[in-house]
C-alpha positions in Angstrom: 46.5 132.2 60.0 45.6 129.5 57.7 45.4 126.2 59.5 48.1 123.8 58.1 46.2 121.2 56.2 47.2 117.5 56.5 49.0 116.4 53.4 46.7 114.1 51.5 49.1 111.8 49.9 50.9 109.6 52.6 52.7 107.5 49.9 55.2 110.4 49.2 56.5 110.7 52.9 59.8 108.8 52.2 60.2 109.1 48.4 61.2 112.2 46.3 58.2 112.4 43.8 55.7 115.1 44.0 53.0 114.5 46.6 50.2 116.7 45.0 49.1 113.7 42.9 49.3 110.2 43.5 52.5 108.1 43.1 51.1 106.0 40.2 48.1 106.2 38.3 45.3 103.4 38.2 45.3 104.4 34.4 47.9 103.1 32.1 49.9 105.6 29.9 48.4 106.0 26.3 49.0 103.0 24.0 46.9 104.7 21.3 44.2 101.8 21.4 41.6 104.5 22.1 42.0 105.5 18.2 42.2 109.2 19.3 44.2 111.5 17.1 47.3 113.1 18.5 46.9 116.8 19.4 50.4 117.9 19.6 52.8 115.2 19.0 53.7 114.0 15.6 53.9 110.2 14.6 57.8 110.8 14.7 57.5 112.3 18.3 55.4 109.4 19.4 58.0 106.9 18.1 60.7 108.7 19.8 58.7 108.9 23.2 58.1 105.0 23.1 61.8 104.4 22.3 63.6 106.9 24.5 60.9 107.6 27.5 61.2 111.5 27.0 60.0 114.0 24.3 60.5 117.6 23.8 57.4 119.7 22.8 58.7 122.8 21.1 57.2 126.2 21.9 54.7 124.8 24.5 54.4 128.3 25.9 55.5 131.6 24.3 58.9 133.1 24.8 57.2 136.0 26.3 55.4 134.0 28.8 58.6 132.1 29.5 60.5 135.3 30.1 57.8 136.7 32.3 57.9 133.6 34.4 61.7 133.8 34.7 61.7 137.6 35.6 59.4 136.7 38.4 61.6 134.0 39.6 64.5 136.3 40.0 62.4 138.5 42.0 61.0 135.9 44.3 64.5 134.6 44.9 65.8 138.0 45.7 68.4 137.8 43.0 69.5 140.0 40.2 70.1 138.5 36.8 72.7 141.1 35.9 74.6 141.1 39.0 76.1 137.6 39.9 77.1 139.0 43.4 73.6 138.2 44.4 73.5 134.8 42.9 75.0 132.8 45.7 73.1 133.6 48.8 72.8 130.7 51.3 69.8 128.3 50.9 66.7 129.5 53.0 65.6 126.1 54.0 67.6 122.7 54.4 67.0 120.0 51.9 66.2 116.6 53.2 67.0 115.2 49.9 70.8 116.0 49.9 71.3 115.5 46.1 69.1 118.7 45.6 71.3 120.9 47.7 72.9 123.6 45.7 70.7 122.7 42.5 68.7 125.9 42.8 65.3 124.8 43.8 63.0 127.9 44.0 60.3 127.3 46.7 57.3 128.9 44.9 54.4 126.8 44.0 51.1 128.6 43.2 52.0 132.1 41.8 49.8 133.4 38.9 52.8 132.9 36.4 53.2 129.2 37.2 49.5 128.6 36.8 49.6 130.6 33.6 51.9 127.9 32.2 50.1 125.0 33.9 46.7 126.2 32.1 48.3 126.8 28.5 46.3 124.8 26.1 49.4 123.4 24.2 50.9 122.2 27.6 47.7 120.4 28.5 47.4 118.9 25.1 50.7 117.5 25.1 49.9 115.6 28.4 46.5 114.3 26.9 48.6 112.7 24.1 50.9 111.0 26.6 47.9 109.7 28.8 45.3 109.2 26.4 42.6 111.0 28.4 41.3 114.7 28.7 40.7 114.3 32.5 44.0 115.3 33.9 45.1 117.0 37.1 48.4 119.1 37.1 51.1 118.7 39.7 51.7 121.6 42.0 55.3 122.0 41.8 58.2 124.6 42.0 60.9 125.9 39.7 64.6 126.2 39.4 67.3 128.7 39.1 70.6 126.6 38.7 73.4 129.1 38.9 76.8 128.5 37.2 79.5 127.1 39.7 82.1 129.5 40.9 85.9 128.9 40.4 87.0 126.2 42.7 83.5 124.6 43.0 83.0 121.2 41.7 79.4 120.2 42.5 78.5 117.0 40.9 75.2 116.4 38.9 73.1 113.5 39.8 70.8 110.8 38.2 68.1 109.4 40.1 64.5 108.1 40.1 61.6 109.7 42.1 59.8 106.4 42.0 61.2 103.0 42.5 61.1 101.5 39.1 60.5 98.1 40.5 57.1 99.3 41.3 56.4 100.1 37.6 54.8 103.7 38.2 52.4 104.7 35.6 53.5 108.3 35.8 55.4 111.0 33.9 57.2 114.1 34.8 58.0 117.2 33.1 60.0 120.5 33.1 59.4 123.6 31.1 62.4 125.6 30.0 62.1 129.4 30.8 65.3 130.4 29.2 67.4 128.7 26.6 69.4 125.7 27.7 71.3 124.9 24.6 74.8 124.9 26.0 75.6 121.4 27.6 77.7 122.9 30.2 75.0 125.2 31.9 73.2 122.6 33.9 69.8 121.4 32.9 68.1 117.9 32.3 70.0 114.7 31.8 68.8 111.1 31.5 69.8 107.7 30.4 67.4 106.3 27.7 69.5 103.2 27.3 68.9 102.3 31.0 65.2 102.9 30.6 65.0 100.7 27.8 67.3 98.0 29.4 66.5 98.2 33.0 65.2 94.6 33.4 68.6 93.2 32.2 70.7 96.0 33.8 69.3 95.1 37.1 70.5 91.6 37.0 74.0 93.0 37.0 73.5 95.0 40.2 73.9 94.0 43.8 70.8 92.7 45.6 71.1 95.7 48.1 71.2 98.4 45.4 69.7 101.9 46.0 66.4 101.8 44.2 66.4 105.4 43.8 69.8 106.3 42.7 71.6 103.9 40.1 75.2 103.2 40.1 76.1 104.8 36.6 79.7 103.6 36.5 80.3 102.5 32.8 77.0 104.2 31.5 78.7 107.8 31.5 78.7 107.9 27.6 75.1 106.9 27.6 73.9 110.0 29.5 72.0 112.3 27.3 72.0 116.1 27.9 68.8 117.4 26.6 68.9 120.8 25.0 66.0 123.1 25.2 64.9 126.4 24.2 62.8 128.9 26.2 59.1 127.6 26.1 59.9 124.2 25.3 58.4 121.5 27.6 60.2 118.2 28.1 58.0 115.1 29.3 59.6 112.1 30.6 58.5 108.6 31.8 59.0 108.1 35.5 61.0 105.1 35.1 63.5 107.2 33.2 66.6 107.7 35.3 67.2 111.3 35.3 68.6 114.4 37.0 70.2 117.9 36.9 73.7 118.3 35.4 76.2 120.6 36.9 76.3 124.1 35.8 79.8 124.6 34.5 79.1 127.2 32.0 80.7 130.0 34.1 78.0 132.7 33.4 74.8 130.9 32.3 71.7 130.4 34.6 69.4 127.4 33.9 65.8 128.6 34.5 62.9 126.1 34.5 59.6 125.1 36.0 58.4 121.7 36.9 55.1 120.7 35.4 53.4 117.3 34.9 49.9 116.0 34.8 48.3 112.7 35.5 44.6 111.3 35.3 42.3 113.2 37.8 41.1 111.2 40.8 38.1 113.1 41.4 36.8 110.7 43.9 39.8 111.2 46.3 38.3 114.1 48.3 41.2 114.3 50.6 43.7 114.8 47.9 41.2 117.3 46.1 40.7 119.3 49.3 44.5 119.6 49.9 45.1 120.6 46.1 42.3 123.3 46.3 43.6 124.6 49.7 47.2 124.6 48.3 46.2 127.0 45.3 43.7 129.1 47.4 46.1 129.7 50.5 49.4 129.3 48.5 50.6 126.4 50.6 53.6 124.2 49.4 53.4 120.4 49.4 55.0 118.9 52.4 57.4 115.9 51.6 61.0 114.5 51.5 62.1 116.8 48.7 60.1 119.9 49.6 61.3 122.2 52.2 58.9 125.2 51.4 59.8 128.9 51.9 60.4 130.0 55.5 59.7 133.6 54.4 56.2 132.6 53.6 56.3 135.1 50.6 53.4 133.4 48.5 51.1 134.0 51.4 52.1 137.5 52.4 53.1 139.1 49.1 50.9 137.6 46.3 47.3 136.8 45.7 45.6 133.6 44.9 46.1 132.9 41.1 43.3 133.3 38.8 42.3 130.2 36.9 40.9 129.6 33.5 38.0 127.1 33.1 40.8 124.6 32.1 42.8 125.6 35.0 39.9 125.0 37.5 39.7 121.5 36.1 43.4 120.9 36.2 43.3 121.8 39.9 40.3 119.8 40.8 38.0 122.9 41.6 35.6 121.7 38.9 34.8 118.3 37.4 35.8 117.2 34.1 
């Protein structure tokens, strides 16, 4: 048996954010002062990103690649896309982070399909635009199958932050649509760009003991944006953007997605680097507040270590930039 490797990033033990990279980068997000041309974003995209704190990159991966990943997730989660009777099995592991209970998180982190999407050039280039550097590491994160609620169910969506916005994290997060999410009722990503823009004045109206990870959105309901995505689209959002998953009230549609983000590589952080390489090689899930892992250990027992491209090796930390 592989020895359980100590999680390198202690800063994530009590917060939701992904522990496979740092909570905040020492480098600032791109301000375009380096004079480098944008690779993927247009100037209109860039203006939208700065104003709204999120951006959609169309066709970041091909429809075929998105579908292949979605098909794998159904298989991994032991559910049949054509048989709703299989969709509602109880969760295999308990979520410490209660707002994620019932949102359909799929505890798979290092499968070949997930790595194929991470090492897609257009996905990488989009994050190069956002950060203004080529030297990036990709997060080792999971996927999502958010089933439609059954009659009589009334699960709420949620809005939260993964990082306390008071700490001004230099970080972004991302989600790749693996099936169309154009129906606003079918679950999927929601955020509040108004609050992203007006956080400093909004917080003055809030009680001193407010929850720094879950804003009270009373009175802001009409400002929640439900972002529509098509299969293969990548959504990137600033970590100071309040965001979450909306309830799936479509009746018959399943929201399918993979979480992907990148941040500047920390090649000198050997502990983190070794953990990342071990996670990929031995198919180990991150440990942390929001990550229960798969009690079946399928990644270790059913699947091989993912093959990495030269880009993938650098995005993992196996080779230097």
